[in-house]
DRENLO-988068 format. One record per residue (C-alpha): residue number from 1; residue in one letter; x, y, z. Coordinates in steps of 0.001 Angstrom, whole numbers, plus 524288, in hexadecimal, padded with zeros to 5 digits. Layout:
N
<r num="NUM" residuo="A" xx="X" yy="Y" zz="Z"/>
...
END
This chain:
212
<r num="1" residuo="M" xx="8003F" yy="8002E" zz="80000"/>
<r num="2" residuo="T" xx="80375" yy="80D45" zz="7FD6D"/>
<r num="3" residuo="L" xx="80339" yy="81AD3" zz="80504"/>
<r num="4" residuo="N" xx="801DC" yy="824FE" zz="7FA27"/>
<r num="5" residuo="L" xx="8040D" yy="833B7" zz="8012C"/>
<r num="6" residuo="Y" xx="7FDF1" yy="83E46" zz="7F9AE"/>
<r num="7" residuo="L" xx="8044A" yy="84BC5" zz="7FDCF"/>
<r num="8" residuo="L" xx="7FC97" yy="85809" zz="7FAAB"/>
<r num="9" residuo="R" xx="80205" yy="86552" zz="7FA6B"/>
<r num="10" residuo="H" xx="7F5E2" yy="86EFE" zz="7FD69"/>
<r num="11" residuo="G" xx="7F130" yy="877E8" zz="7F34D"/>
<r num="12" residuo="E" xx="7F20A" yy="885D3" zz="7EFB5"/>
<r num="13" residuo="T" xx="7F45D" yy="8909F" zz="7FA14"/>
<r num="14" residuo="E" xx="7F837" yy="89FA9" zz="7F7C9"/>
<r num="15" residuo="S" xx="805BB" yy="89A89" zz="7FD81"/>
<r num="16" residuo="S" xx="8082D" yy="890A8" zz="7F35B"/>
<r num="17" residuo="Q" xx="803C7" yy="89BFF" zz="7E8FF"/>
<r num="18" residuo="S" xx="80B49" yy="8A580" zz="7EF85"/>
<r num="19" residuo="D" xx="81788" yy="89BC4" zz="7F069"/>
<r num="20" residuo="T" xx="8189E" yy="8A028" zz="7FF0C"/>
<r num="21" residuo="Y" xx="81DD0" yy="898B1" zz="80ACD"/>
<r num="22" residuo="C" xx="81257" yy="8910E" zz="81129"/>
<r num="23" residuo="G" xx="812E6" yy="888D6" zz="81CA9"/>
<r num="24" residuo="L" xx="80B36" yy="88946" zz="8272C"/>
<r num="25" residuo="S" xx="80606" yy="8961A" zz="8237C"/>
<r num="26" residuo="D" xx="7F70A" yy="890A8" zz="81EDD"/>
<r num="27" residuo="P" xx="7F279" yy="89523" zz="812BD"/>
<r num="28" residuo="E" xx="7E4C7" yy="89177" zz="80C60"/>
<r num="29" residuo="L" xx="7E62D" yy="88B90" zz="7FE5C"/>
<r num="30" residuo="T" xx="7E308" yy="893D1" zz="7F4ED"/>
<r num="31" residuo="A" xx="7D568" yy="891D9" zz="7EB2B"/>
<r num="32" residuo="S" xx="7DF2C" yy="88934" zz="7E2A5"/>
<r num="33" residuo="G" xx="7E3A5" yy="88137" zz="7ED06"/>
<r num="34" residuo="V" xx="7D5D2" yy="87C85" zz="7F28B"/>
<r num="35" residuo="A" xx="7D3E9" yy="878E4" zz="7E3E5"/>
<r num="36" residuo="M" xx="7E1DE" yy="8720E" zz="7E3AA"/>
<r num="37" residuo="A" xx="7DD03" yy="86981" zz="7F0D2"/>
<r num="38" residuo="Q" xx="7CF3A" yy="866E7" zz="7EA5A"/>
<r num="39" residuo="A" xx="7D495" yy="8621F" zz="7DE26"/>
<r num="40" residuo="F" xx="7DDAF" yy="85792" zz="7E5E4"/>
<r num="41" residuo="A" xx="7D2A6" yy="853C1" zz="7ED1C"/>
<r num="42" residuo="D" xx="7CA85" yy="85160" zz="7DFCE"/>
<r num="43" residuo="K" xx="7D66E" yy="84974" zz="7DB61"/>
<r num="44" residuo="Y" xx="7DAD4" yy="8407E" zz="7E82E"/>
<r num="45" residuo="Q" xx="7CE3A" yy="83DD1" zz="7ECC6"/>
<r num="46" residuo="H" xx="7CC17" yy="831F3" zz="7E7A8"/>
<r num="47" residuo="L" xx="7D774" yy="82A44" zz="7ECA8"/>
<r num="48" residuo="D" xx="7D54C" yy="822CB" zz="7FA35"/>
<r num="49" residuo="W" xx="7DC2C" yy="82B60" zz="80328"/>
<r num="50" residuo="Q" xx="7DF92" yy="82785" zz="81108"/>
<r num="51" residuo="A" xx="7E311" yy="833F6" zz="8188F"/>
<r num="52" residuo="V" xx="7E585" yy="843AC" zz="81522"/>
<r num="53" residuo="Y" xx="7F1E3" yy="849EE" zz="81DAF"/>
<r num="54" residuo="A" xx="7F220" yy="857D9" zz="81D2D"/>
<r num="55" residuo="S" xx="7F9EA" yy="86531" zz="820F4"/>
<r num="56" residuo="P" xx="7F098" yy="86C85" zz="82A40"/>
<r num="57" residuo="L" xx="7F276" yy="87937" zz="822F2"/>
<r num="58" residuo="R" xx="7E6CD" yy="8803E" zz="81C84"/>
<r num="59" residuo="R" xx="7ED13" yy="87CB6" zz="80EFD"/>
<r num="60" residuo="T" xx="7EEEA" yy="86DB8" zz="81134"/>
<r num="61" residuo="V" xx="7E2C9" yy="86C09" zz="81746"/>
<r num="62" residuo="A" xx="7DB93" yy="8725E" zz="80CB8"/>
<r num="63" residuo="T" xx="7E18B" yy="86B82" zz="802EB"/>
<r num="64" residuo="A" xx="7DF0B" yy="85ECC" zz="8089E"/>
<r num="65" residuo="T" xx="7D064" yy="86175" zz="80BA1"/>
<r num="66" residuo="P" xx="7CB28" yy="86068" zz="7FE75"/>
<r num="67" residuo="F" xx="7D0C0" yy="8538F" zz="7FE9F"/>
<r num="68" residuo="C" xx="7CDA2" yy="84CE7" zz="80CF5"/>
<r num="69" residuo="E" xx="7BEDF" yy="851B7" zz="809B8"/>
<r num="70" residuo="A" xx="7BF1A" yy="84AD4" zz="7FCE8"/>
<r num="71" residuo="T" xx="7C53D" yy="83DF4" zz="801ED"/>
<r num="72" residuo="G" xx="7BF4D" yy="83FE1" zz="80EB0"/>
<r num="73" residuo="Q" xx="7CDA8" yy="83DBB" zz="81672"/>
<r num="74" residuo="T" xx="7CF29" yy="84443" zz="82127"/>
<r num="75" residuo="M" xx="7DB26" yy="84F60" zz="820C6"/>
<r num="76" residuo="Q" xx="7E524" yy="84C9F" zz="82BEC"/>
<r num="77" residuo="L" xx="7ECE6" yy="858DC" zz="82E04"/>
<r num="78" residuo="R" xx="7FABF" yy="856D7" zz="83285"/>
<r num="79" residuo="D" xx="803E8" yy="861BE" zz="836F6"/>
<r num="80" residuo="G" xx="81013" yy="85B3B" zz="8330E"/>
<r num="81" residuo="L" xx="80994" yy="85DA0" zz="8231E"/>
<r num="82" residuo="K" xx="80B34" yy="86CBA" zz="825D3"/>
<r num="83" residuo="E" xx="81312" yy="874BF" zz="81ABE"/>
<r num="84" residuo="M" xx="821DA" yy="879B8" zz="81FC5"/>
<r num="85" residuo="F" xx="8207A" yy="885C3" zz="829E9"/>
<r num="86" residuo="F" xx="82880" yy="890AA" zz="82105"/>
<r num="87" residuo="G" xx="82921" yy="89902" zz="82DAD"/>
<r num="88" residuo="E" xx="82D0B" yy="8A70C" zz="82A3E"/>
<r num="89" residuo="W" xx="82A73" yy="8A394" zz="81B9E"/>
<r num="90" residuo="E" xx="81CB5" yy="8A15B" zz="81B47"/>
<r num="91" residuo="G" xx="814ED" yy="8A8AA" zz="81279"/>
<r num="92" residuo="K" xx="821E1" yy="8AE0C" zz="80B37"/>
<r num="93" residuo="T" xx="8259F" yy="8AB71" zz="7FDB6"/>
<r num="94" residuo="H" xx="8317A" yy="8A4BD" zz="7FB40"/>
<r num="95" residuo="D" xx="837D5" yy="8B277" zz="7F77C"/>
<r num="96" residuo="E" xx="834AA" yy="8B892" zz="80473"/>
<r num="97" residuo="V" xx="83ABD" yy="8AD54" zz="80BD5"/>
<r num="98" residuo="Q" xx="847CF" yy="8AFC5" zz="80302"/>
<r num="99" residuo="S" xx="847F9" yy="8BD26" zz="8075E"/>
<r num="100" residuo="E" xx="8446A" yy="8BBB0" zz="814C5"/>
<r num="101" residuo="Y" xx="849E4" yy="8B0B1" zz="818EB"/>
<r num="102" residuo="T" xx="8563B" yy="8AD77" zz="80F73"/>
<r num="103" residuo="Q" xx="85E2B" yy="8A53A" zz="81732"/>
<r num="104" residuo="D" xx="85174" yy="89E55" zz="81D46"/>
<r num="105" residuo="Y" xx="84CCA" yy="89B96" zz="80FA1"/>
<r num="106" residuo="M" xx="85B7E" yy="89703" zz="808D7"/>
<r num="107" residuo="R" xx="85D5C" yy="88D54" zz="81516"/>
<r num="108" residuo="W" xx="84F6E" yy="88824" zz="8121B"/>
<r num="109" residuo="L" xx="8516A" yy="8861A" zz="80286"/>
<r num="110" residuo="A" xx="85DC8" yy="87F93" zz="80510"/>
<r num="111" residuo="E" xx="857E5" yy="876AA" zz="80F22"/>
<r num="112" residuo="P" xx="84A5C" yy="878A2" zz="813BD"/>
<r num="113" residuo="A" xx="848D9" yy="86B3C" zz="81A80"/>
<r num="114" residuo="W" xx="85149" yy="870FD" zz="823A1"/>
<r num="115" residuo="N" xx="8511D" yy="87EDB" zz="823FC"/>
<r num="116" residuo="P" xx="841F9" yy="88470" zz="8275A"/>
<r num="117" residuo="P" xx="83CF8" yy="89051" zz="821B2"/>
<r num="118" residuo="T" xx="83ECD" yy="89AA7" zz="82B3A"/>
<r num="119" residuo="G" xx="837D9" yy="8982C" zz="837C8"/>
<r num="120" residuo="G" xx="83189" yy="88BFD" zz="83087"/>
<r num="121" residuo="E" xx="83386" yy="87E4B" zz="82F7F"/>
<r num="122" residuo="T" xx="83D5F" yy="875B9" zz="82761"/>
<r num="123" residuo="G" xx="83A00" yy="86B05" zz="81E08"/>
<r num="124" residuo="V" xx="83F1E" yy="8610D" zz="82706"/>
<r num="125" residuo="Q" xx="83639" yy="864E7" zz="83236"/>
<r num="126" residuo="V" xx="829C8" yy="865D5" zz="82758"/>
<r num="127" residuo="A" xx="82FD1" yy="8583C" zz="822BC"/>
<r num="128" residuo="S" xx="82F0F" yy="8516B" zz="830A7"/>
<r num="129" residuo="R" xx="8221D" yy="855C5" zz="8341D"/>
<r num="130" residuo="A" xx="81B9A" yy="850E7" zz="82630"/>
<r num="131" residuo="A" xx="82303" yy="84499" zz="82771"/>
<r num="132" residuo="L" xx="81AD8" yy="84246" zz="8349A"/>
<r num="133" residuo="V" xx="80E7B" yy="842B0" zz="82CEC"/>
<r num="134" residuo="M" xx="81380" yy="83990" zz="82229"/>
<r num="135" residuo="A" xx="816AA" yy="82FBB" zz="82CA5"/>
<r num="136" residuo="E" xx="8094C" yy="83268" zz="832BF"/>
<r num="137" residuo="I" xx="804B4" yy="82F87" zz="8248C"/>
<r num="138" residuo="E" xx="80D2A" yy="8240B" zz="822AE"/>
<r num="139" residuo="A" xx="808C9" yy="81DED" zz="82F0D"/>
<r num="140" residuo="N" xx="7FA05" yy="81E7B" zz="82D8B"/>
<r num="141" residuo="H" xx="7F878" yy="819DD" zz="81E39"/>
<r num="142" residuo="S" xx="80155" yy="80F3B" zz="819FA"/>
<r num="143" residuo="A" xx="7F8BF" yy="8110E" zz="80BF1"/>
<r num="144" residuo="G" xx="7F0A0" yy="81975" zz="802F3"/>
<r num="145" residuo="N" xx="7EFC4" yy="82773" zz="7FFA1"/>
<r num="146" residuo="V" xx="7F29E" yy="833C0" zz="80984"/>
<r num="147" residuo="L" xx="7F097" yy="83FA0" zz="806E2"/>
<r num="148" residuo="I" xx="7F9E3" yy="84AEF" zz="80DE7"/>
<r num="149" residuo="V" xx="7F817" yy="858D3" zz="80B48"/>
<r num="150" residuo="S" xx="80247" yy="8610B" zz="80E77"/>
<r num="151" residuo="H" xx="80C2C" yy="86D3E" zz="8092B"/>
<r num="152" residuo="K" xx="815D3" yy="86FF2" zz="7FFC6"/>
<r num="153" residuo="T" xx="82215" yy="86EA4" zz="808DE"/>
<r num="154" residuo="T" xx="81F0F" yy="863A8" zz="8117A"/>
<r num="155" residuo="I" xx="81941" yy="85A24" zz="805CB"/>
<r num="156" residuo="R" xx="82731" yy="85DED" zz="80098"/>
<r num="157" residuo="L" xx="82DBA" yy="857ED" zz="80BC1"/>
<r num="158" residuo="V" xx="82454" yy="84D42" zz="80F92"/>
<r num="159" residuo="L" xx="8288F" yy="84925" zz="80024"/>
<r num="160" residuo="C" xx="83719" yy="84A82" zz="80406"/>
<r num="161" residuo="N" xx="83608" yy="84408" zz="80F4B"/>
<r num="162" residuo="L" xx="82F99" yy="83791" zz="80892"/>
<r num="163" residuo="L" xx="83665" yy="83649" zz="7FC48"/>
<r num="164" residuo="G" xx="843AC" yy="838AA" zz="80411"/>
<r num="165" residuo="I" xx="846B9" yy="844DF" zz="7FCB4"/>
<r num="166" residuo="D" xx="84EDF" yy="84E8D" zz="805C5"/>
<r num="167" residuo="S" xx="84526" yy="85886" zz="80BC6"/>
<r num="168" residuo="G" xx="84CFF" yy="86402" zz="80A80"/>
<r num="169" residuo="R" xx="84B11" yy="8632A" zz="7FC4C"/>
<r num="170" residuo="Y" xx="83C96" yy="86442" zz="7FEC7"/>
<r num="171" residuo="R" xx="83C69" yy="86FE0" zz="7F6B6"/>
<r num="172" residuo="D" xx="846E8" yy="86D51" zz="7EBB4"/>
<r num="173" residuo="R" xx="84018" yy="85E39" zz="7EA08"/>
<r num="174" residuo="I" xx="83145" yy="860C0" zz="7EAD3"/>
<r num="175" residuo="E" xx="8281E" yy="8697B" zz="7E4ED"/>
<r num="176" residuo="L" xx="819F3" yy="86976" zz="7E867"/>
<r num="177" residuo="P" xx="80F98" yy="87156" zz="7E425"/>
<r num="178" residuo="V" xx="80314" yy="8758A" zz="7E9F0"/>
<r num="179" residuo="A" xx="7F966" yy="86AF7" zz="7EAA5"/>
<r num="180" residuo="S" xx="801C8" yy="860A2" zz="7E514"/>
<r num="181" residuo="L" xx="80301" yy="85279" zz="7E96F"/>
<r num="182" residuo="S" xx="80C14" yy="84916" zz="7EB3A"/>
<r num="183" residuo="L" xx="808FE" yy="839DC" zz="7EDFB"/>
<r num="184" residuo="I" xx="812C8" yy="830CB" zz="7F5E4"/>
<r num="185" residuo="R" xx="8123C" yy="822F3" zz="7F3E5"/>
<r num="186" residuo="F" xx="81603" yy="81A28" zz="7FFB6"/>
<r num="187" residuo="D" xx="81905" yy="80C3D" zz="7FB6D"/>
<r num="188" residuo="Q" xx="8235D" yy="8028F" zz="7FFC8"/>
<r num="189" residuo="H" xx="82CBE" yy="80A63" zz="7F9F9"/>
<r num="190" residuo="G" xx="82A91" yy="815B8" zz="8021D"/>
<r num="191" residuo="P" xx="826D6" yy="82397" zz="7FFB4"/>
<r num="192" residuo="M" xx="825B6" yy="82593" zz="7EF68"/>
<r num="193" residuo="L" xx="82110" yy="8342C" zz="7E871"/>
<r num="194" residuo="A" xx="81818" yy="82F45" zz="7DEAB"/>
<r num="195" residuo="K" xx="81179" yy="83D1F" zz="7DC89"/>
<r num="196" residuo="H" xx="81638" yy="84A68" zz="7DED6"/>
<r num="197" residuo="G" xx="810CA" yy="858FF" zz="7DE55"/>
<r num="198" residuo="D" xx="8055B" yy="8538D" zz="7D64A"/>
<r num="199" residuo="R" xx="7FCFE" yy="85DA7" zz="7D2A3"/>
<r num="200" residuo="S" xx="7F35F" yy="855E0" zz="7C8C1"/>
<r num="201" residuo="H" xx="7E860" yy="85705" zz="7D1C5"/>
<r num="202" residuo="L" xx="7E794" yy="8657A" zz="7CFFD"/>
<r num="203" residuo="P" xx="7DF53" yy="86C11" zz="7C327"/>
<r num="204" residuo="E" xx="7E8A1" yy="87223" zz="7B99F"/>
<r num="205" residuo="E" xx="7E4D8" yy="8812C" zz="7BF01"/>
<r num="206" residuo="L" xx="7EA36" yy="87BBC" zz="7CD3A"/>
<r num="207" residuo="A" xx="7F403" yy="8741C" zz="7C92A"/>
<r num="208" residuo="S" xx="7FA22" yy="881F5" zz="7C20C"/>
<r num="209" residuo="R" xx="7F9FE" yy="88B76" zz="7CC53"/>
<r num="210" residuo="P" xx="805CD" yy="890B5" zz="7CF90"/>
<r num="211" residuo="G" xx="80AE5" yy="88FC9" zz="7DD6B"/>
<r num="212" residuo="T" xx="812A8" yy="886ED" zz="7E637"/>
END
């Protein structure tokens, strides 16, 4: 039997449109983000689902809600799935951070696993708390389909951990657009990346929207 772990990044927010740092700040989905969440539910509700785990932030809860309503699954919220806390960088653009926090920014770019945003979390801290949720899921579900709704940095670090990629390279090796889906299959050989960054559930007018 195979455990299929579906990792869904939340839908569009104003922050993903403006490309500002957004960790524990808690924006709502845009109207397009809500439509993205519904499009995912429409496409994937027909599979046999075992459980849904989500970050408790509003953008992830709103992304998971149409799916849970369609499938009858109870959303299980886990703090370990929250986005990285970007500290003093929250709400700022990359250019603003580079100008105001030059040394911290350069250290973070060089080794984001161990160097935090100013006053924020390291990649190692995010990976560690997310790994506890992954261990819980693997212990509770030996087979079937499980959905995780989380965030860009968190999902990238989970993928690094599961696939044996250096966590310090998560920003260099893994891209993850809004509302995109990755699939990890666990079988006798361990975790395998079967799908990544997939947005085929989105209609063209949503899939073509700019933003990160």
